[in-house]
N, C-alpha and C positions, 0 to 999 in steps of 0.2 A: 298862289304866289308865283308860279311860273308864268301865267299870262301877264301879270303885272310887269315882271322883269322883261318879257319879250317886247312889251310896248315901249320900253326904254331904249330899245336898239336904234330906232330911227333918230331919236334925239341924240344919242351918242355919236351916230354917224354924222349927223348934222354938225356936231361940235368938232368933228375931225378925229374922234377917238377911234382907233383901230383902222384908220384909212392909210393907204399907202403913200399919201402925199406928204409933204414936209421937205424941209431943207436939211437933210442929213440927221446924224445922231444927236446933235445938239437940239435940234427941233423936236426929236422924239422925246428926249428927256424932259424938255420943257413942257411938252404936251402932257406927259405922264404926271408930272407934278401938278400941273393944272387940273388934270382929271382926278388925281387923288384928293386934291383940295376940294374939288367939287363933289366927288362921289363918296370916299372913305372919310366921312366927317367925324365919326365917333370911335372911341376906344371900346374894347371888349370889357364886359363887367363880370366879376365873380364875387363870391362872398368874401368877407374880410378875414374869416378864420374857419378852419375845419378841424374836426376831431375824428381821428380814425383808430381802428383796432385791427391788428393783424395777428393771426395765430402763428406761433413759431413753427418753422419748417413748412410754412405755406407762403404763397406769393400774392394773395389777394388781400387788399386793404379795404375795409368797410368804412367809408367816410360818412360823417354826419355834419352838415348836409351833404348830399351827393355833389360830385364835382361837375358843375355845369357853368358854361360861360355864355353870356348874352351880348349881342351887338345891335345897336340901334340902327345901324346901316342896313340891316336886313329889310327887304329881301334882295338887296343889291348883290349880285354875284361878287365873290371874293371879299368885298368890303364888309359884307354882312355875314360872312362865314368865319368859323374858328378853325384855324389850321394847327395850333400847337399849344401845349402846356409845358412850361419850363420851370424846373426846380433849381433853386439857387442854394448851393452848399457844396462842401468838399467831400468827395467819396461817400456820398449817400447811397444806400443800397436800394433806392427807389427810383421809379420813373413814372411819368404821366403820359398817357396816350389818349388821342382823340378817337372817340367811338363814332361820333356823327358830327361832321363839320357844320351842317345846317342848323341842327338843334343845339350844338355846342356841348354835347354830353361827352365827358371824359372819364377815365379810370386811372386810379393810382395803384401801382403794383410793385412788388419787390423784384429787384434784378437778381438777387442771390438769396440763399436760405437765411432766414432771420433766427438768431439764437437769443432767447430771452436771458440766458445766463450771462451773455456778453453785454447786452444793452437792453434795458427794459422799455425805453421810450425814445422817440425821435421828434425833433422840432425843426422845421425848415420853411422856406419861402417859396411860393408858387405863383406864377403869372400865366395869363392866357394871352394868346396872340391870334389876331384875325388873319385873313389871307391877303390882305392888301388890296391891290387893284388888278392883279393878274396872277397867272400861274408861275411867274418868275420870282415869286416871293419878294416883290418890290413894294415898298411903302407899307410894310406891316405895321400895325399898331398893337401895343400891348396894354394889358389891363393894369390896374393897381396891384400891389403886392398883398398877397393873402398869407396868413400864418397857418401852417398845418402842424398839428400835434398828434402824433401816432403813438399808441401804447401797444406793446407786444404782449400778447396773451400767452401764458405759460402752458406747457404740456407736461404731464407727470411722467417724465422719462427717467428720472433718477430714483433709485431705492435708498432708503435710509442706511447709513453706516455708523457703527459705534466708534467713539473716539478712542477706545482702548480695545485691543483684541481679547484681553482677559482681565478679570477683576478678582481681587482676593481680599478676604476679610477674616478676622479671627474673633470668635465670640466665646464667652464663658458659658459652660453648661449650666442648665437650670434657670436661665433668665429669658424673659420675653423682651425683645427689642422693638422700639417703634421704627427704627431704620438702622439696618446693619450697614448698608452702603447704598450709593446711588450710581446707576448706570446712565449714560447719556449718549444719544445718537443724533446725527445731523443729516440734512438732506440738501443736495446741491441744486435743487430746483429753485427758480427765481421767485415764484409767487408765494405768498403766505399760505395759500391752501395746500400746496404741495411741498413746501420747504419746512413746514412745521411738523413736529412729531406729536401725534395726538394720542398714542397709546403704546404701552409696553406689555409684554406677555411672557410668562415662564413656560418654556416648551417642555421641560422635563416634568414627567408626571410622578405623582406619589412622593412628593417632597414637602416637608413642613415649612414652606416659604410662600410668600405672596409679594406682588409688586404693584405699585400704583401708577397713575398716568404720568407722574414726573420721574419714574425710574427708581423710586426708593424701594429697596427690598427689606422685608421684615420676616421674622420667624413666627409661625402660627402656633407653635407649641414649644415647650421647653426641650432643649436638646440635651442628650446624654452622651458623654464621652465613651462610656462603656458600650453603648449601643452602636455608635458610629463616630469615628474620629474625624471624618471629613465628608463634606457634601460637594458634589460638582453638579451645577445646574446650568442649563442653556436658556438664554433670554433673547427674545427678538423684539423689534420695534416696528410700528406702523406710522406712516405719515397720514396727514388728514385726507388724503385720497385713498387710504386703506391699502397702500402698497407696502408689503413687508420688507424687512431688511434683507439685503442680499446675503448676509452671513450672520448667523447667530453668534453671540458672544458668550464666553465661558465665565461663570462666576464660581469661584472656589471658596467655600466657607469652612474653615478649620475650627473644630470644637476644642476648646481648651478646658481640660478637666479642672474642676475645683480640687484643690490640693487634698488628696485622700491618702492616708497612710497605707502603704502596701508595697509589694515587690514590683519593680519596674524592669523593663527590657528583658523579658524571657519569652521563649517560643513555646507555643502550645504543642505543636507536633515536632518530634525529634526523630529523625531517621537514622537507623543503625545498620550499617553494611556488615554482614558476617565476615569475620576475619580481620576487622579493622582495629581490634584491641580495645583499649580504654578510650572512651569518647566523652568529653565534657558535656554536662547537661545544661548548665547555666553559665556560659562563658562571659556574659555581660550583665548579669543580674545585680541589682542593688536595691536597697531598702529606702523608701521615701517615708520620712517620719513627720513631714510638715512642721519642722522646727519643734517637734515634741521632745520633751526632756525624758530620755530613756536611760535607765540605769543599767539594765542587763537585758539580754535577749537569748532565748532558747529556740532553736530551729530544728525541726524533725523532718527528714526526708524519708519517705516511705515508698518502696517499689512494690506495687501490688501485682503479684503473679499467681494468685491462688487458682486462677482458672486455666493456667497453662500446665498441661500434663498432670503430674502429681504434685501440684503446688508451685512449681517453677520449672525452668528449663533444665532438665537433668539428662544424663546420658541414657539412651534407650536401648542399650545392650541387654542381653538376657541376664537374668539374676545371677547365674553362675559366672558369667563373664565379669559382671560388676564386682562380685565377691572376690574374684581373683585379682582384678585391678586394684582393689583396696587392700589386698594382702590378707584376706580372711583365710581361716584354716580350711583345709580340704574336708570333704565329706558332707558338704552342704546338699540338702535334698530340696529341690524346687517342687512345691506342691501345686503351683499354678503355672506350669510351663506352657509354651506355645503348643497348640495341638499338632501332633504328628503321629506317625504310625506307632512309635514307641510310647508316646505320651498322649493317648487318645481320651483320657478321662475329662479333659477340659473342652472337648470338641462341642459339647452341647450347651456350653455356657455363653452368656451374652458378653460380647467384647465391646467395650466402650470406645476404644480408639486403637490406633496402630501401635501404641506402646504397651500392649497386652495388659490393659486394665479390664478387669472382669467386673461386670455389674450384676448384682444379685437383687432381684425384685421381690423376694419373699416367697417364691414359688419353685425354686430349684436348688439343687445341691449336687455335689460331685463326689463319687466314691473313688478313693485312692486304692489302686490294686494292691493285693497282698505282695509283700516282698519289697515294696518301694521304701517303706520306713520300717526299721527294725522294731520288734515288739518291745524290747527293753531299751529305753532311752538313757538309762543309767542316772546317776544322781546329778550329772552335769549335762546340760543341753541348752540350746538357744533357739528361740522362735523369733523370726523377724517378719515384718509385713508393712505395707503401705495401706492405710485405711482412710476412707472418707465416709462419714456417717452423720446422719441428722437425728433429730429427736424421734423417738419411737412413736408410731401411731397408737392411739387409744389411751384411755385414762390409766389403765393398768397394763403396762407394756409387758409382753412376754420376753423370754430370753431369745436373743438373736445370736445363733451359733456361728462362730468364725471357723473354728477347728474343733473336731470332736472325735474321740476314739472310744467307741462303745461296743457292747456285745452285739455280735452279728445275728444271733438267734437266741431264743428261749428267755433270756433275761434282758433287762434294760439298764445295765450298770454303765456308768461313764467312768472310764479309767483316767483320762485327762481331757480337758476341754478348755477352749478360750472363747468367751462369749461376752456380749454386751447386754446389760440389764439396767433399765432406768438410767441411761447415760453413765453407767459405771462399767468399767472394764474388769472382768473377773477371770481369773485363771484357776482351773480346778486340776488338782493332781492327787489321785488316790493311789497310794502305794499298795503293792501286793502284800498279802499276809505273811508270806515267807520272807519278805524283805524287812518288815517291821511289824511288831505285834503290840504296839502301844498307840495311844491316842496322839496323833501327830497333825501338824498343819496340813490342811487340804484345800482351802479356798483363800485366794489372795485378791483383795478388792482395791481398786483405785478409782477415785472420784475426781475427774478432770473436766473442765469446761470444753476442752478441745475435742472430747470424744463425740460431742453432738453439735459441733459448730459448722458442719457441712464443708469442712476444709480438709485438704490432704495433710496427713501427719505420718511420720515414720515411727513405728513402734518396735522395740527390741525387748524381749523378755529373756533375761539371763537367769537360769535356774542352777543354783548350787545348793541342793536340798539340805536343810529346810529353808534356806534363804532364797527369796525370789526378788529380783530387782527389775524395775521397768525403766527403760530409756525412751523418752518421747522427744523427737526432734533434737536428739543429742543431750537433753537434760535428764537428770536422774530423779526418779520418783519412787519413794518407798510406799508400800501398801498402807492404807489408813485402817484397814481391817483384815485380820487373819483369823479364820475359823478352823477348828480342828475336827478331825473325823477318824473313825477306825479304818484300818486297812481293809482291802477287798479280799474276800476268801478266794483261794485258788479254785479254778475250775477248768474243764476241758473246752469251754466255749470259745470259739474263735472271735476275734475282734475285727471291727470295721472302722477304718479311718475315713472321715468325710470332711468336706469343706463347704461352707455356706449353709449347712443344716446338720442336724445330728440324726444318726440312724437309730430308729427305734425298732429293735429286732424282737423284743418280747413284750408281754403284757398288752398286746394288741392282736386283733384278729388277723391282720396282714402286716408284715413288716413294711415300714414306710419311713420317709423323712419327716422330721419335726423340728420345731424351733428354728425357723428359717431366718436368714440374715437379710436386712435391708440396707444396701449401701454398695460401695465399690471397694474392691481389694486388688492388690497387685503385689508381686514379688513376695508371696507367702512362702517362707522356707523354714526348715527345721534342721538343726545340726546336732545329732546325738553325740554325747561324750565330750563336748567342748563348749566353752563359753567364749563369746567375742569380746575383744578389748574395746576400750573407749575410743581409741584411735580409729579402729575399723568401723565402729558404729558411726562416728562423725563423718568418715569418708563416704559411707553408703548413703547417708541422707543429705550430703552436701549438694548445694545448687551449683550449677555451672554458670549462672548469671547472677549479678548483684551490683550493689553500689560500691564505689571505690573512691579513694582520694589520691589525686596525682600530687606527688611531691609533698609528703607529710612534713618534711623538714622546713618547707617554706610557709607553713601556717603561721599566722600572726601570734604574737605573745598573748597569753591568757586565753587561748581557745582550747576548750575541752571537747572531746568527741568520744562517741561510743557506738560500736556496731553490735547488732544482734548476731547470733551464731550463723544465720544464713546470709548475712550481709544484705538483707532486704530493708533494714531500717538503720538510719544513721541519725544520731542526735548530736548537735553541736551547740555549745553554750559559750558566751563571752559577754563582756561589758563594753566593748568598743564596736560600734556599728561598722566602721571601715574594715576592721579585721574580720568581722563576720561576713561581710560582702566578699572579701578576697578569698576567704576559706570556702564559701559556698560556690564560688566560681571554679574551684578545683574539684568539686564533686563530679564523678563520672560514672558511666555505666559500662560494664564489661560483660561479655559472654564468651567463654573460653571454648565453646563447642565449635567444631569445624563446620557442622551442619546444624545450626540452631533452629529451633521451631519458629517459623515465621508468624508474625501477628503483632498485636498491640500489648504493651505493658503499661499499665496506668501508673502515674507518678504524682504524688501529693507532697506539697510542702506546707507545713503548718508552723505557726510561730506563737510564742508566748513572750509578752513584754512586761517588764517591771519598770515603773517610773519612780522618780524621786518624790519623797514626801507623800502627802495625801492627795496630790493632784489626780484628776481623772486621767487614767492611762489610755493611750491610743489602742485601737483594735486593728489588727492586721488580718485581712482576709486570706484564706488558704489559696495556694496555687495548685490548680489541677491541670496537669499536662499528661502527655502519653508518649511512649517510645514505640516507634514502628520498626520492628525488626524485619528487614527485607528478606525476600526468599533467597536462600543460598543457591549457588550454582550446583546443579545436580550432576553428579558424576555418571559417566557411562562406563561400566566395568565390563571388560572384554577378556574372554579366555581364548588363547590361541595355541595351536600346536598341531602335531600330526594326528589326523582323524582316522587313519586306517593303516594297519600294517600286518605282516605275516611273520610268524615265528614257527620253527620246527617243534614237533611234539615233545622232543626231549627237553627242550628248554622249559616247557610248562611243568614238566615233572621234576626239574632240578630243585635244589634246596632254596635257591633265590627266587625261582619262578620268573615271570615276565614283568619287566618294569612297564607300567601302563602309561605313565606320563613323563617320559624322560626329557622332553623339550617344551613342556607347557609354560606359557607365559601369561601373567596377569597384568593387564594394563588398564588404567583408568584415565579417561579423557573427559574434557568438557569443551563445549562449543563457545568460542569467543568471537564476537562480531567485530569486524574491522571496517572502518569507513573507507570509501574510495579515495585514492590519493589526489584526485582532481577535485578541488573544492568548487569548481565552476559547474560541475555536472551534478545531477541528482541521482546518480547511479545507486542502486541498492547496496546495502552493506553485505560484505562477504563473511561467511562463517569459517573460522579457522579452529581446528582441533588442537588443543594443548593438553599435555599430560599433567596429571596432578597426583599427588601422593596422599594416601589416607590408609586407615586400617581396615581390616576385615574382621568379622566376628564368627563366621563359620563357612565351611565349604562342605557340601554334601555330595558324596559319590554314590550314585544309584546304579543298581544292576538292572538292565533292561532285558525283557524276554524271559522272565522267570527268576525267582530267588536262587541264591546259591545253594548247592547241595553240600552240607557240611561233611558228608562222607567222602567226597572226592575233590572239593574245590574250596578256596577261601581267598580273602583279601588280607594281606599282611602289611604291617607298618611297624617299624622299629620304634618302640616307645621312647628310647633315648633321644631320637630325633625330635619327638614332640616336646619332651621335657627341656631340652636345650633351648628350644624356642618358646617356652612357656605356653604351650598349647596342649589341649586334651583331645581325646577322640573316643568314640564309641563305634562298635561295629555290630552288624547283625547279618542275617542272610539276605536282607534287602540292600545292604550297602555299607558304606563307611561314612561317618560324620566326624569332621575335624572342627573343633570350635575353640574359642578363646580370642581375645582381642590381640591382634598382632598385625604387623605390616604385611603388605602384599608379597614382598620378597620372602618373608618367613613362610607364608603359605606355599609359595612356589617351591621352596626347598623341601618342605615336607611332602608335597605331592610328587616330587621327583623320586621319592623313596617308597612309593606305594607299589606293591607287587601283587600279582595274581598268580596263584598256583592251582594246578589241576593234576591229580594223581592218576587219572584215567582219561587222558586227552584223546584216546582213539575214537571215542564216541562224540567228540566235540568238533564242530565245524567252525563256529564263530561265537564270540562273546561280545556283547555290547554294553557300554557303560556311559553314564552321563554325569557331568559335574555342573554344579551351580553354586556360586559363592554369594555372600551377602555382607552388607555393612549396615550397622545400626539395627540389628535384629530383623532384617528383611525390608527395611525402608528403601534401601538401594540394592538391587540384585543384578547379577551378571547375566550374560547370555547363557543358554544351555549348550554346553560343549559335549558333543557326542563322539565316542570312540568305538571303533570296531576292530577287534583282534581276531585274526584267523589263524588256524592251525595248518601247517604243512605236514601232511601225512606221508609215510613211506609204505608203499605197497610191494609185497614180495610175490613174485610170479614163478611158477614151477619151470624148471629147466627144460622139461619135455615140450613145453609149448613153443620153445625157440623164439621167444619174443624178446628182441633186443632193440630198445629204443635208441640206445647209444652204443657204439662200438668202442670198447675200452681197449686202448692200445697198450703195448708193453711199456714198462717203465722207461726204457731208453728212448722212447719216442715222446716223452713229456715235453711240452713246448713252453717256451717263455716268449714274451713279446720282444722280438728282435726286428731288425729291418725286413722289408718285404722280400728281399732276395732269399733270406734263409727260410722264411715261411713257405715260399714257393717250392724250395727243395724238399722240405718235409712233406708238403702236400703231394708232391709227385711220387714220393716213396710209399705213400699210404694208399693211393687210389687203386693201384693194381690189385691189392690184397682184398678188396671188397667187391670186386666185379662179380663174383659168383653168388653173392647174396642180395643183389639189387632187388630182384622180384620178391624175395621173402620179406625183406625189410619193408618194402612198399606196402605189401598186403597187411603186414602186422601193424604198420603205422595207421592205416585206415581203420582197422578193427579197434585199435586202442582209442583213437580219437572219437569214434562213434560210441563205443561201449563204455569207456571209462573216463575220458578226458574232456568231453565237449563242455560240460558245465564249468569244470575247473579252469579250462583254458580261457573261457570267456571272462570269468571273474579275475583271473590273474592278469589277463591282458589289460583290463581296465586299471588294475592296480599298477601295472607297469607304466601306463601313461601318466598316472598321478605322481609317480616317484622319479620320473625322468629328470626333473629339475633338481630334486634333492640329492640325487645320486652324483651329480656333477661335482659336488664339493669334495668328495673323497675319491675322485677318479684317479688322481695321480698316485694315491697310496695303495692301489689295489695290488694284492699279493697274487701273482700268477704262477708261482713256482710249482704248484701242485696240479696244474691243469693238464688235461689229456686231450689230444687232438681227436676229434670225431668228424665223420663225414656223413652228410645227408645225401644218399644216392639219388633222391628225387631231384636235387639241384643239378645233378650232372646231365640227366637225360631230358629235362624239361626246361622251359624258359629259353627259347631260341634267341631271344634278344640279348643275352648276356654271355660273356666269355666264360670259359671253363675255370680259369684261375679266380675270377671274381666270385663265381658261384661257390666254389669250394672254400674260398676264404670266408664267406658268410656262414657256410655250414660249420666250419671250425669254431667261429666265434659263438654261434648258437649252442654248439655242443659244450663249449667251455662254460657257458652260463649254466647249463643244466648240471654239470658236474660240481660247479661251485656252490649252487643253491641247495643241493640235496646230497652233499658228499657224506655227511655224518650227522647223526642225531645229537651228538655232544657239542656241536658248534654253538658258540654263544651268539648273542644278538649282534655283536660287532661284526662277526664274520658274515652274518646274514646281510648286514648293510653293505659290506664289501661286495658280496655277490650281487646285490642289487645295483651297485655301481657298475659292475661289468655288464649287466643288462642294459643299463642306460647308455653305455658307450657304443653299443652296436645295435641297439634295438631299432634305430631309425632306418638303417639300410635294410635290415631284415624285413621290416614292415613294408618298405617301398617296393620290394621285389616280389610281393605276393601276386599270384595270379590264380584264376579259377582252376580247381583240380590239383592245387599244389599244397603240400603240407605247411602248416604254420607252426613255427617253433616258439615256445615261451617257457621260461624256467618254471613258472608255477604249474605247468601241466606236465613236467617231466617226472617220470617214475623210475626210481632206481631198480634195476633187476639184479637181485643177488643170487649167485649160483650156490 
């Protein structure tokens, strides 16, 4: 093509094209038109229509057919070349560019991003232009108009979204639904492929639902309201490009119960905070009858506490304390007490819990020591006990002994016994021959289901011979069988009282236990010579927890109710459902213990319905709930007071002795957590101690370092102090035990009056004691408070030894605390009189400190430091009228850093302390405390002036020298 075009150059030159000749611009224009007419003879040619595709967010358009323009003027330069493609239309996002002028190849492309969601297709006109006759774009010719149709190809850029953020439906239980509800999602993509939802899916697993391609949800099994009230499932959607939804939708399906008769709006778990009083159990409960015709309704509320303690929550004080609280007569003997030094026969028994419940497994028994129970119980006495017993093992059960008094040796006679045989309770009482010589009642039998029901029951046997009455759980039972027997012949054989088995002392090769008991016993007591009243019996077996009714006056008309004796069962009856509902809403639980037993109490509500006529009556299922009694706040019992003091020997020998605990204080606190005041921070809660008031049931005072010697020492307590405060006490050589349910202040007052006496204190240096108090029979105990009491001895030294630790001045030189000027005058009058004995006193002092006083000075010095603070309280009341001025000559000649007046002043004060603390053996404890106050006033300066080689003065080390 190029050689052809080059051959045309001479021709064009010959025609004057491109030559410099001519007559001006007019001639040039005319020549160009003439050239164009002769050279650019044809228009460019393109296809009449094009179809194109462009992918959104891309700029390349794929046309069919390709964009190519042809010109018949080729190969003439410019005239046969394509210079441009032009698009006709307003604000079209496309442009056409020439890729090759000679071949006429072009390209259609996007000027800006194409969004299918805004416009799916475009149609416009395009034309091709040749290059005319020269580079100045003159005489261009354009092609015909061609139609271009472009379709935008979609990209899956949008995820499906649900029309609703959540869906909700209600279904009736027991039905299968074809469609419960329909969920619908949409997609904003423009193409059918990506804008259509092709699938739905349930995301939540293990639910009885399914969903189809159209979003219809159905249940795959019958739903039950009792099993689950509500279902919450998550559903997602997929477009046809398998792109999941951006966010799942929540579908909530509520299960509507089929109307079933029963109690509605009650809570299965009910929490009870100790000390909160009476708490309603069913504040919103009501009965749904489903329009059933009910003529009357009986409701029974039962509190099941047979697994708590001894059948329910009762006070866990010792049996003696409980007997006293209930007003029982004195003289009660506890046969199963807590193990201690004085009551050690229960130490080997199995203890079932902290409430002193003894468990007998059929292999053990306990011997009651002689003297605990009198041999003659008289014709009136009472036996009480708590017992839990089940059916006896074996086809022919043997006797199971609870209490037995039999011959200790030689023979095997049972004088009285209480045992269980074939679920019958039997009481045996054989009178002595000298008391009765006739055939008389001897065995009393009771047949009760409760004996073998494995539940706790309270038994009281009142004996007023020949009448014997049994009280079980407060109800009276007469024996169904009474058998007679002859009296027992008198003998010299001793008797053995046992618990849990019977002692077989004769008719066997070796004495042993027999007829063992299987079960649990607690609070087994015997009261010789007295029977208990019905009131006391009811009090002893009463529960501290039970059911109650708030505001009996507000019960509806026609409501009948009845409590059992322990208030664990409540029966209500009426013919109006509304009144029954309101009455049941007032039923409450109450626990009057300050520290109740924590745990679960089961609660059951059963109903009996009567309907009108002969119609089929509705059935109401039972309500099974439980009360959770929370843990009570545990108290911290603290004993505080003086832990160490000294008293002169004469005070130990006096009639009153030494008061051991004059200032003891019993305080009980509990930790209460308080949140930080700043709610913006997460600071931990702080614990604050708050004081609380409660009772104590015993305080034990133990003697440490060996038991008391009854020949020379004892602990004494005025019994009138005990009786005024309704407390009791027992003492032994091991210590003193104060017991009985009483306030902490009562125990404080009694402890303030406890005295220690010693008739021979000369051989005594110190005595140590320990106190420990308890609440609820050891459930909560105090700290161990230790006390040490020391004796101040007086040592007499012979006059020949010339040992004077203190120089006693004449009476007219007795000093009182006056201003410093008078003290200085007195000191100056004394100093010259002692100048001649300086050396003797110094030597004697050293001998005394080394030989007799070192140990006592050290101990007393420690005591002095401890009592310094306590002595300040009585400092201003110190009686100094009987003091005598003394001088320590070592102070005068030693200690160069101090003036003479200051040294002598310190000697006077130290000497005054010595005279005050050991002036007389008849001084009482108050005078001793005053002397201690004098020590506290001047002890500091005396201590600070010590130096090596210098005598140290302390009142505890001073020895009076009597001429």
